[in-house]
N, C-alpha and C positions, 0 to 999 in steps of 0.2 A: 187904479193900481194896473200896471202893467205885467201881463203874464208872456212868460217867455215863450213862443213857440219852435217847436224842434220838428222837423223832418225824420221821419221813419223811413227808410229804405228797404226792399224787400227784394232779395236775392230771386230773380226767376228761377222755377224749379229746373227747369231744362241745364241751366247753367249748373246747378247743383249735382246733377246725376252726372254730368262730364268729371265733373272734379272727384267725385266718387270713384268713377269709373278708372280715371287717371292714377288714383292712390292705390289701388286694387291691383293697377297693371305694374306697377312700379312694384309693388310689394311682391307679386308674384314671380317677376324678375329676380329679386334678390333672394327668395327664396331658392329658385332654380337653381342659381350659382352657387348656393352654400351649400347645398346638395351633392352637387356636382366635385364640391371640393372635398366634402365629407367622406363622399364613396372614393375620390382617390386616395385621401388619406388613411382610410380604414382599409383598402387594399394593401397599403405597403408597410402596416404596421404591425402585419405579421397576424391578425386575428381575424382576416375579412373572409370571404369566400376559399374554402377549401382549393387548392390548384389540383387540378384535374390532368392537366399536359406535365410531364415530370420525365425525368431520367434520374437514376441512381447509377455512381459509379463507386470505386472501392478505392483506396490508397495505402499504401503500404510504407514505413518510415524506419528505419533502424539506426542505432549509434552503439558503437563500440567504446568501452573505456575498461582502462586497467584499474580492479580494486585497490582499493587505499587504506580498507580496514579489513582485519581478520577478527576471528570469535571464535572459541571453543569452551569446552567445559572440563572441570579437573572434577571427579570424585576423592574423597578419602572416606576410609571405611577401616573401623577398628572394631575387634571383637575383646571381650572380658565376661569374667563370672558375673560381675557387677556393672550398674550402668554408669555409674562416679571411675570408674577405672576405666572403661571403653571410653568415657567422652573425653579425660585426663590425656590419652594417647591421641585422641582424634584432633583435638584441641592443638596441641603440641604440632604434630604434624600440619595441621591447614595453619596454623600462625607462622609457620618457618615457609608454607609456600606462599602467603601471602607479601610475608617480609622479600622474599628473595623476588616477585612479581614486581613489586615496588622498588625495589635495588636495580632491577632491568629497565625500570623508566614507564611501566604500567602504572597510570594514572589511579588514586583510591576510587574515583570515580568509577572506573572502568573495572572493578573487581566487584562482583557481587553474589550472597548466596541466593542460590535458585532453591536449594531444599536442605533440609534438614530434618534428620528422623533417626527416632530411637527404635529398634525392634528387638523382641525378646529370640532367640535360638532354641531348639526345641529339637529333639532324635525320637525315634522310635522304640522303647524299649519293651522287646517282644517277651523276655523272662525264658525261663525253663523249662520244657515239657519232659516231664518224667516219662523214659519207654514205657506204652501201654498203657500211660495211665492220664490223666485229666490236665489240659493245657492250659493253663490261664489266659486271660485274655492279656493284650499288651494296652501299651499307654506312653504319652507323650510324656518326656521328662525334659525339665528347663535346664539347657546348658549353659547359658549366657544372655548376654546383649550384645547387638551389634548397633554400633551409630556409625551413620553416614551423611557426610556433609559437600554439597555439590556446589562451587563455583562455577559463575560465567564469567570469562576472561575477553575482554575487547581491547584488542592491537591495535596500535595507530600506524606502525610503521611493520608493515606485512614482510619485509624483509628479516625480521627476528621471529618470525613463528617458529620457525623449526626449533633455533635455538632455547624460546621457552618451552614448547612440549620437552623435550630433553631435561631441561632445568627443572623443571614441576616435579620428574617422575624421578630423579637426584633426592627431591626432598620430602618424597615416602608419597606419591599421589599412586592411589590404587588404580585409577584408569582415566585416561584422557578420550573424549570424544566430541563427535558434530563440530569440526573443524569448517568453517567456510570462508569466503571472502565475498564482502560487501562492497559497494560505493557510500561514503555518507553522503553526498550532495545529490542524489537520484533524482529528484523532481527537477532540478535543472536538465537532468538529461532524458527525464521521460519528457518533456514540455518540448525538447528540440527533436526527438523523435516523434513527435505528434505534428511540429508544423511539418515536418518534412513528408509525414503520412498526407497532409491535407493538400499539400503544394501536387503532392504525384494524384490527387484526385482530382483537384482542379484543372491540369494540365489533360487529364484523361476527359473530362468533361468538355472540354474546349475543343477538343479533336473530335470526340464521338459528335455535338453538336456542330462543328462545320461539316462532317460527314452527313449528318442528317440535312442538313439546312435550314437549322432551326437557331434561335439567340438564346442563350443564359439567360433569363431574367433575376431570380435571386436564389439564395437556399432558403428550401424549406424542413430540410431533416439533415440529422448528423447525428451520430452514432461511435462511440470509440470504444475499443477493447484492447489492453498494453499487457504488457508482461516484462519481464526479467530474465535472463537466462546464466544462471551462474555458472561461476567457474566449474573447467572439467574437471572430471571426477579426482584426477589425481590430487588435488587441490584439497580434498576431502578428507579426514583422514579419524578412524576409530582405534585407539591402541590400549591394550591392557597392560599396562606397568608393574613388570614384575624386576628381578634382579637384573637380568641380562639387559633390559632397554634401559634402565637409569644406568650401568655402565656405557652404554653405545655414544657415540657421537651423534651430535645434532644432526637431525635428518633433512634433507632440502627438498623444499616444499615450495615449488611455484606458485604464483597465485593467478595464473592465465590472463583471463581478458572476460569481461562480462557483456552482454548483449543485451541493449535496451531495445522494443521493439513494439511499435505504434500501428494497430488497426484502425482505419476510419471507413464509415457510409457515411456517403453524401449526396442528398438528394434536391437536385436542382428543377426548380419550375421553368419551362419553354415557352418560348412563341414563337 
């Protein structure tokens, strides 16, 4: 029987040591490269080491626009001996005012009841005090009920504001108040003002960096405060509607101009 003979090759120990050392060296280089890459990435995603060298600048942006929407409140008040009579009178006037507004072009969705209340009315009755005798205590006496309804009216044609104020007075409104002018799409104006403020801050930062002999690296902080300035005071009105007002001509009420302002604070890292 033939027995197949195989040779066993044994790797010398010094060769194994060299191979292992080479592998460890390559692994160390790989880990070093990955570490450097991670540190760079960590720095620029905004969550690395807090920036210590910074400058902070402020910027302001303003946008002016003519208001395109007016809003005011109309109140109807009626008093009677009983609730049903007061409600009937208030309802008649309220319906007449709503019908007038719709006929003048105000959409139904822009007329909203913001308050409706029924309140008892009292007067103080002291009674008769006999001369030199006992004076009985006074008491409250119910005299009737007051029904009050308040409507909020939105006007999309500001040139009609004066005409509508006069018109609701002629239909029996007890009071018209809170006239103000606003801008329907104010978000777009706020965005425009914010961009102007950011551009203003960036321009100041670049000028300051040039004066200091440094380089702007990135934005590390931002804060904004914004606000809108209403139309001039003459565009607001609060009027009690009496017989004289109801008969007067429509007042001229300019809408004026609104100002939207954005103030920003931007912090830059420098090197």
